[in-house]
C-alpha distance (Angstrom), angle and dihedral (degrees) to the residues before:
residue distance angle dihedral
X1 . . .
X2 3.73 . .
X3 3.77 111.3 .
X4 3.78 113.8 -141.7
X5 3.77 112.0 -127.7
X6 3.78 119.6 -115.9
X7 3.79 118.8 -106.1
X8 3.79 121.6 -98.0
X9 3.76 120.6 -94.9
X10 3.78 117.7 -133.6
X11 3.76 117.4 -99.3
X12 3.79 116.2 -101.2
X13 3.80 133.0 57.7
X14 3.84 93.4 -42.6
X15 3.81 91.2 44.8
X16 3.74 96.2 65.8
X17 3.78 123.4 90.7
X18 3.79 98.4 -130.5
X19 3.77 131.1 13.6
X20 3.79 123.8 -31.1
X21 3.81 86.6 -112.9
X22 3.79 102.7 38.3
X23 3.77 118.7 -143.6
X24 3.78 113.4 -144.6
X25 3.79 124.9 -151.4
X26 3.78 121.5 -107.0
X27 3.80 87.5 -88.6
X28 3.82 86.9 69.3
X29 3.77 89.6 -163.8
X30 3.76 129.1 -169.3
X31 3.79 121.5 -147.3
X32 3.80 90.0 -138.1
X33 3.80 134.7 40.9
X34 3.81 122.4 -108.2
X35 3.78 115.3 -72.9
X36 3.78 89.2 -115.4
X37 3.83 89.1 81.0
X38 3.81 93.7 60.4
X39 3.79 114.1 121.1
X40 3.78 109.2 -116.9
X41 3.81 89.7 -163.7
X42 3.82 94.3 58.7
X43 3.80 106.0 111.1
X44 3.79 108.0 150.0
X45 3.78 124.1 -163.7
X46 3.86 109.8 -119.1
X47 3.78 116.4 -124.0
X48 3.81 93.1 -117.6
X49 3.81 92.1 52.3
X50 3.78 92.8 47.1
X51 3.80 92.5 55.9
X52 3.80 90.2 61.9
X53 3.84 94.4 52.1
X54 3.78 120.5 103.6
X55 3.78 118.0 -125.4
X56 3.79 89.4 -104.3
X57 3.79 91.5 54.7
X58 3.80 91.4 44.4
X59 3.78 91.1 54.8
X60 3.80 90.4 47.5
X61 3.80 89.3 53.1
X62 3.78 92.3 48.9
X63 3.82 94.3 -106.7
X64 3.78 128.0 134.7
X65 3.80 121.3 -104.9
X66 3.78 118.9 -87.9
X67 3.82 112.5 -90.8
X68 3.81 116.5 -113.4
X69 3.80 115.3 -90.4
X70 3.80 116.1 -99.6
X71 3.77 128.3 -161.9
X72 3.80 94.2 -141.1
X73 3.76 127.0 53.5
X74 3.78 102.3 -111.2
X75 3.80 117.5 174.7
X76 3.78 133.8 -162.5
X77 3.76 120.6 -55.2
X78 3.79 119.3 -80.0
X79 3.77 139.2 157.9
X80 3.83 98.7 -66.1
X81 3.80 129.3 118.5
X82 3.79 113.8 -76.9
X83 3.77 112.5 -83.6
X84 3.81 94.5 16.1
X85 3.82 110.9 139.8
X86 3.79 116.7 -124.4
X87 3.80 110.4 -137.6
X88 3.82 113.6 -150.5
X89 3.81 124.8 -163.1
X90 3.78 120.6 -152.1
X91 3.78 122.1 -143.3
X92 3.76 148.0 120.3
X93 3.82 133.8 -84.5
X94 3.77 111.3 -122.6
X95 3.80 120.8 -157.9
X96 3.82 113.5 -143.4
X97 3.77 137.1 -173.2
X98 3.79 129.5 -132.4
X99 3.78 92.7 -85.6
X100 3.78 92.5 50.8
X101 3.80 94.0 -103.4
X102 3.76 116.0 143.7
X103 3.78 118.4 -114.2
X104 3.79 91.3 -175.4
X105 3.79 138.1 -87.2
X106 3.79 134.6 -67.7
X107 3.77 103.9 -84.7
X108 3.79 127.2 -121.1
X109 3.81 87.8 -133.9
X110 3.80 127.6 66.9
X111 3.79 133.7 -147.2
X112 3.82 120.1 -99.5
X113 3.81 90.5 -82.7
X114 3.81 96.2 53.7
X115 3.80 96.9 -101.6
X116 3.78 125.9 139.3
X117 3.81 121.5 -116.7
X118 3.80 132.4 166.3
X119 3.80 137.2 -96.6
X120 3.80 137.5 -162.9
X121 3.81 90.2 -150.4
X122 3.80 106.0 102.4
X123 3.82 91.1 -157.5
X124 3.82 90.0 61.5
X125 3.78 99.7 51.4
X126 3.80 118.8 131.0
X127 3.80 109.4 -114.4
X128 3.80 111.3 -145.9
X129 3.79 137.5 -176.4
X130 3.82 122.0 -140.4
X131 3.80 135.2 178.7
X132 3.81 93.9 -135.8
X133 3.79 93.8 -168.1
X134 3.76 91.0 54.8
X135 3.80 91.1 43.8
X136 3.81 90.2 61.5
X137 3.81 87.0 72.2
X138 3.80 93.6 57.0
X139 3.79 96.0 -121.8
X140 3.78 101.4 91.7
X141 3.77 134.4 129.1
X142 3.79 125.2 -134.1
X143 3.79 113.7 -143.2
X144 3.78 121.2 -155.8
X145 3.80 121.6 -133.3
X146 3.81 104.1 -173.7
X147 3.79 100.8 23.7
X148 3.79 124.9 145.8
X149 3.83 97.1 -109.6
X150 3.80 124.2 47.2
X151 3.82 89.5 -161.0
X152 3.81 92.2 60.0
X153 3.82 105.5 52.0
X154 3.82 98.3 161.0
X155 3.78 131.9 85.3
X156 3.78 100.2 -135.3
X157 3.78 149.4 143.9
X158 3.81 127.1 -87.1
X159 3.82 127.0 -168.0
X160 3.79 110.4 -102.7
X161 3.79 118.5 -108.3
X162 3.83 95.7 -122.2
X163 3.80 94.9 39.3
X164 3.80 115.5 112.1
X165 3.82 91.3 -141.1
X166 3.79 140.6 -7.4
X167 3.83 91.0 -98.9
X168 3.81 119.6 102.9
X169 3.81 119.2 -158.3
X170 3.79 144.2 149.7
X171 3.78 108.1 -74.4
X172 3.80 93.4 23.5
X173 3.82 127.6 110.6
X174 3.82 90.2 -152.0
X175 3.79 118.1 127.2
X176 3.78 141.9 176.9
X177 3.81 124.9 -136.2
X178 3.80 121.5 -148.1
X179 3.79 116.0 -124.6
X180 3.77 145.3 127.3
X181 3.80 115.7 -50.2
X182 3.75 144.9 162.0
X183 3.80 119.1 -106.8
X184 3.82 123.9 -76.3
X185 3.84 127.7 -173.3
X186 3.84 120.9 -92.2
X187 3.82 114.2 -93.6
X188 3.80 89.8 13.0
X189 3.80 123.5 146.6
X190 3.82 117.3 -121.5
X191 3.80 110.5 -62.9
X192 3.77 137.3 -174.0
X193 3.77 111.3 -93.0
X194 3.78 145.1 137.9
X195 3.78 115.1 -77.7
X196 3.79 141.1 162.4
X197 3.81 95.9 -105.5
X198 3.80 92.0 54.1
X199 3.78 92.2 45.7
X200 3.81 91.1 49.9
X201 3.80 96.6 45.8
X202 3.81 108.7 19.0
X203 3.83 88.4 -123.4
X204 3.80 113.3 128.5
X205 3.81 117.0 -131.5
X206 3.80 133.1 171.6
X207 3.80 122.0 -109.6
X208 3.81 147.0 -163.1
X209 3.80 127.6 -164.6
X210 3.84 108.0 175.8
X211 3.80 96.2 70.6
X212 3.80 103.6 113.4
X213 3.81 133.9 103.1
X214 3.80 129.1 -175.7
X215 3.78 128.7 -146.4
X216 3.82 107.0 -151.7
X217 3.84 91.8 -161.6
X218 3.83 97.7 53.3
X219 3.83 99.0 19.5
X220 3.81 86.9 -132.9
X221 3.78 117.5 149.8
X222 3.80 113.9 -145.4
X223 3.77 127.7 -169.7
X224 3.79 131.1 -139.3
X225 3.79 120.2 -170.1
X226 3.81 119.0 -155.7
X227 3.81 117.6 -142.7
X228 3.80 125.5 -141.3
X229 3.83 90.6 -98.0
X230 3.85 88.8 54.4
X231 3.82 92.3 -109.3
X232 3.80 120.0 141.8
X233 3.81 107.2 -131.2
X234 3.79 127.0 -164.2
X235 3.81 102.6 -82.1
X236 3.79 120.0 -154.7
X237 3.81 121.9 -171.5
X238 3.80 117.2 -146.9
X239 3.79 141.1 163.8
X240 3.80 118.0 -127.2
X241 3.84 108.4 -148.9
X242 3.81 93.4 -166.0
X243 3.79 91.8 61.6
X244 3.83 100.7 24.2
X245 3.79 90.9 -127.6
X246 3.81 141.7 115.5
X247 3.80 120.3 -115.5
X248 3.80 137.9 -174.6
X249 3.79 119.2 -141.6
X250 3.79 138.2 171.0
X251 3.82 94.7 -146.7
X252 3.80 120.1 35.4
X253 3.81 94.7 -175.1
X254 3.80 93.8 54.2
X255 3.78 92.2 43.8
X256 3.80 94.4 51.8
X257 3.80 93.3 45.0
X258 3.80 88.5 57.8
X259 3.80 103.6 33.8
X260 3.80 107.1 21.2
X261 3.77 135.6 -114.4
X262 3.82 125.6 -11.3
X263 3.78 136.5 -176.8
X264 3.80 118.9 -128.6
X265 3.80 113.3 -130.8
X266 3.78 142.5 -179.1
X267 3.80 127.9 -146.9
X268 3.80 121.1 -135.2
X269 3.81 123.4 -170.1
X270 3.81 114.1 -130.2
X271 3.81 113.8 -170.6
X272 3.81 114.6 -129.5
């Protein structure tokens, strides 16, 4: 069953889950590896730039050819009757606090480790495309339109660097970062796949993309991670100030005791 995400807490001392000056355990863990592992050769082609390339330039850059133009907006395959068009809606993902005040929007740029954060600059919002009808089932993908890497066109989850596995549960410190991914099947357990963290660091991590649900009344986007045993754990969405990235966890108390304070957030879809 889809677990509704907790509301955001306001920024400031009362906004942080944990103490204002978080005390870490003796493990003194970091959610990301040292910057020395970053791949100096990683220079992705942004989605916007790739759309302007000719097929010859795309091939020279190692990209696939442009797909043929279609009159109708048909999306990726899903469980609909054969020949049924898939209508996608473009928009932005707003990040709100507990009182409903906007903190900003998911940013079109990522941190050094390929993880999404948020921005208050409206010119730097990530534009996404969602099949809202499909998203009502809770097994939908979110495609990016102006993301930083044309090869990773999905807004998905990536196993956290310090997590012992890609499963999140009560009592576990495991966590999932949000970044750019390739597509994975709905209701799938974590699988091997290309993602922005791996491209940035060379460290392979498992991913999921079809983890989003949409509430047409509130416009809130909730997330449901699927564990390797196909269970649906409680899934909490939080922002980690120390890394400027969003994470999913199954146990906020255990996560903060190991990694420090976080801010709980909610995502709201705002049509473009």
